Phi, psi and omega in degrees: 000123181265146175271140169276122177270125179255122181285129176244130180251128180239134178225174174235150179214161175266134175244184180220133182229107181057272184236006186238134176280142186233162176248138180230147169264135177243117179242144181239126179237120181292144177244121182240149171232121186049048180063016179245128183292121182258332181162196189231142172261116176252122183249129178244126187233123180296135176246315181190159167287141178259297184185162179272341178264127186297315184298321178289321175300316179299312181302318179297317187290320176297324178292335182264016177074025178284124181264343183251094185260003169278122183298138176262105181288356173275346175277094186234162173085198174218147185126209184216149170210165183229147169228160174249126177239118181278159177288157180299315181302315180293320178296318179291326175300310178305315181291327180290325183283328178291331180276358177291000000 
């Protein structure tokens, strides 16, 4: 029996919480059913506060291997959350069957 290896992609990005820039880990995991790609589970996890100053926050983030240094002002709070984004092909298939 062979194990199926699922690739998980992790990156880091800057968020913003009230008056402090924050560091977040963003992981993307493909979701498949019967070997067919249905979409991606994206999990965003708060890691730490960086700084109240944007340029200082960017410097700290780059040292921590952050590749997205333009703040995402939708990343707020602390904790973790996940969203599901379906593929274009899956969405079109779902819409076709809904209209039958």
